N, C-alpha and C positions, 0 to 999 in steps of 0.2 A: 519896486525892489524887494519889499517885505513879502509880497505875494510870491515873487519868484523864488525866494529863499524857502518858503513853506512848500512850494511846488517841488523843488529839488529834494527836500527832506522826504516828502511822500514818495517821490519816484525812487529814491534810494532804498526806502523800506521795501518797496515792491521788488526791486532788483535783488535785494538782500535775501528775500525769501526764495527766489528762483535759483540762487547760486548753490549748486549741488556738489561742487567739487572744488578742490584747492586751486585748480587752474582757473575756474570761473571766478573764484574769490579774488585772485590776483588781478584778473582783468577788470573786475569791479573797482578795485582799489586804484588802478591806473585811470579808469574812466572818470572818477570823481576827484582824485587827489593828485593826479599826474601834472606835469608841467603845462600840458594843454587840456587839463581836465576841467570839469564843470565848476569846481570851487575857485580855481585860478581865474576862470573866465568872469566869475562874479567879482573877484577882486579888481579885475581890469575895468569892469563897469561901474565901480564905486566912484570913480572920478566924475561921473555924470550926475551924481547926487549933489544936493546943496550942501554948503559947508556946515550947516546946523545938523543935518541928518547923517553926515559921513561917520562921525564917531559911533553913533548908535548902530548904523548898518554894518560898520566894520566889526563891531562887537558881535552882532548876530552871525555874520559870516564866520568868524573865528569859532563861535560856539558850534555852528554847523560842521565846520572842519574837524573839530575835536570829537564830535559825536560820530561822524563818519569814520574817522581814524580808529577810534576805540572799537566800534562795531566791526570794522574790517579785520582788525587784529584778532578779535574774539572769534570771528568766523573762520579765518585762516587757521588759527590754532585748533579749533574744534574739528574742521574738516581734515587737517593733517593727521590728527589723532585717530579719527574715524578710518581714514584710508590706511594708516599704519596697522590698525587692528585687522582690517580686511585682508591686507597683504600677509600678515602673520597667520591668519586663519587658512589662507590658501597654501602658504609655504610651511605650515606646521609639520613637524617630524615626530613620529612616534618612535622614541628611542628604544622601546621594548621590542620593536620589529627586528628580525635578523638583517644583517647588512647585505647590500647588493653585491653580487659576485662580480669581480673585475677580471677581465680577460687580458692576459699578457700577450704582447706581440711575439711572433715566432717567424722563423725563416720560411720562405716559400719552398715547397718540396723540390723544385728544380735547383734552387741555390743550396738547399740542404745536401742534395746528392752531388752537386758540383764541388762543394767544399770537401765532401768525403773522398771524391775522386782525386782532388788536388792534394789532400792530406796523404793519400796512399802514394801518389807519384812523388811527392816531396820526400817521403820516407825512403823512396828508391833512388834518390839523388837527382831528380828532375827539378830544375828551377822554373818558376812561373813567369811567363812572358805574355805580353798583351799586344795585339795589333789593332789598327783602326777599323771601325765599322764601315766608314766611307773610305774607299781606297781606289787606286788607279787600276785600269785594265791590266797593266803590266804585272803588278804584284798579285792580282787575283787570278789572272789567266796566262798571259803570254810568258811571264817568267817561270811559270809552273808547267811549261811544256804543253799547254793547250794549243792545238792547231787552230788557225784562224777560222776554219769551217766546223769546229767542234760544236755539237748541238747545245752544250751548256752555255755557250757564249751568245746564243740566240735570245732575243727579247722575251721569248716565252718562259725562260727560266730565270733571267737576271733582271733586277731592278736597276736600270741605267739612269743616272742623274744627268750626265752628258755623254758624249761619245767616248770620252776618256775616263770618266769616273762613274763608279757604281757602288751599290751596297753589297758588301762582300757576300759571296755565296758559300764560303767555307772559311774556317779559321786557318787554312793553309797559307793565307796571305802573310801570316807572321813568319813563315819559314825563311823567305828570302831576306827579310829585314834583319833577322837574327844572324843569318849567314854573312851578310854584308858587314855587320857590326862586330862579329866575334870570330875568332879562329877556332878550329877543332882542338880538343874535343868539345862538342856541343850536346847538351842533354836538356831539353826543354819540354814543358807542357804549356799549351796555349789554349786557354778557355775564351769563350766569347759568344756573342749573338750573331747569327747568320740569317740571311734573307733570300728567299726564293719565290719567284712568281708562280706559285702552284695553287691548285684548287684546294680550298680548306675542306678537310674531311676528318674522319675519325683517326686516320693514320698520317695525315700530312697537314702542314700549316705554312703560312707565308713567312713566318719567322720562328726560329727555334734556337737552341743552344748546343754548342759542340765543345769538346775538349780534344785537343790533338797532342800527341806525343812524338818527339823526334830525337834521335841519337845519331851523331856523326862522329866518326873517329877512324883511325887506321884499323883495318881488318874486321870491321863489323860485318856480320853475316846473317843469313836468314835464320840460322839456329838461334842467334842472339835475340832476334825478334820474337820467335816462338817462346823462348824461355821467359822473356820480359812480359809478354802478354799473359802467359800462364800464371806467373807470379802476381801480376797486377790484378787479375780477375779473382784469384784465390783470396787476396787481401780485401778486395772490394766486397765479395760475397761472404767473406768470413768463413769459408769452408772449401774443401777441395772441389775443383770444377773440371769438367771434361770439355776440351775445346775441339773444334773442327775447323779446318782451313780449306776453303774452296777457291780455285783459281778465278781471278777476276781482273778487269781492266780499269786502271785509273791513269790518266795522262802523266801524273807527277811521280809515279812509282813504276819500277820494272824489276822483277815481276810483282804483280799485285794479287792480293787474296781477300776474300770475305771471311770474317771471323764469326763463328757460331759457338754458342755455349749450350751444353745439354740443358733442356728445359728445367727450370728450378721448381716449376709447379707440379709436373707429372713425372719427373726424373727420367724422361725419355719415352714414356709409355704412349704419349700422344694426348693432347687436350686442346681446348679452344684457344688457349694462350699461344701455343706453338703451332696452331693450325694442323694438329694431328701429325706433325713431322717429328716431334721429339727434340727439335733444335730451335734456338732463338738467335737471330742475327743481331750481333752487338757492335760490330766495328768493321771498318775497311782498313787494310794495311798493305805494306809492301816495302821494298828497298827503294830508297830515294833515287830517282832517275838521274843518270849522269848529267843530262842537260840542265836539270834543276841545280845540281851542285855547281856546275860551271857558271850558271847565271848568278849564283850567290857568291862567286869569287873563290870557290873551293875546287882544288884539282881533283877530278874524279879518278885519276890514275893513282892517286895516293890515298884518298879517303873514300869511305863508303858509309852508308847510314840507312837506318830504317825509320819509318813513320807510320803512325796509325791515328785514326780519328773515329770518334763515336758521337752520336746524337744523345744528349742527356735526356731529352723527353722519351726517346725510344727505350733507353736503358731504365728510366724511371717506370715506364709502363711495364717493363719486364719484372723489375724488382717488386713493385707495389701492386701489380695486377690491375692497373688502370686500363680501361678498354677504349677510351676516347682521348686523344691528345688535346682536344679543345678544352677539356676540363681544367688544364693547367693555366689557362688564360681567362677563364670566365669569372674569377674572383668570387666563387661561391664559398662562403665561410663553412658551410656544412662539409664541403670536400676538403678545404684547406686545413680545417681544425683537426683532421685525422692524423696529421703529420707532426 
């Protein structure tokens, strides 16, 4: 037993030298002083010694235990201090250096322009209304006077979830819901994300954002639509603008027009932004089709109205001179930080 005590003392000294971290020191302490450690095992073997030797051996074991305990505590303390200094050396901070610049969050350019558009429309008396991104075929197509064989209803253009439900392809799905819930006069602006199964390119994407305006009341005319659009774009561009209206077809309006604004870059002289035409297409518009009014529960013999819609990305490209619509969704901070 005496030889075993001396052997353990020498073995501990060797382990003590090899312990190079506080973690290893803690493991060493458990190995020799734990409940199942070496010293405890000696105490259990003490009963095998004769009665005359037990007091002497017990005293030797306690001395060994005290030595190991003291040395372990000294080692742990020394290694903790050493590691603390090393950590402080790595994490030290030179307070004389200039502070790091912090970058503040800001709105995405699309939402920045959307808020500007809604602010202008709110100042003109339009209330903001929202429709669901996932909607039924009725609210997205059938109720808006789309014939069953209209190309826009084909799978090539629309993301169908089921035969009856789809991701909306325009914000016009808000129109019928508002008509069903409110009686004229109705004057709303409907912003939102829309989805179309198109080839992603510099001019088109599978999802983008729109804002739609609609006004329904007695005696609303085409002249009211023209006056409203002129007022809206002048406030949005913060300067007088020249508009051009071209006849066009949309199932939910009759008659329908395409709205162009004189190029803000070249003032109509012709440039790359306007493709040398001097004009920029900014919206589609028209008088709400009588069938749409009737589907919304409004008598077309009494009431009339106009509606127009615009793609925010296309308008942002016009205002900011952005040449590729994909830049708005690539999350490149070099691009986004300019707004």
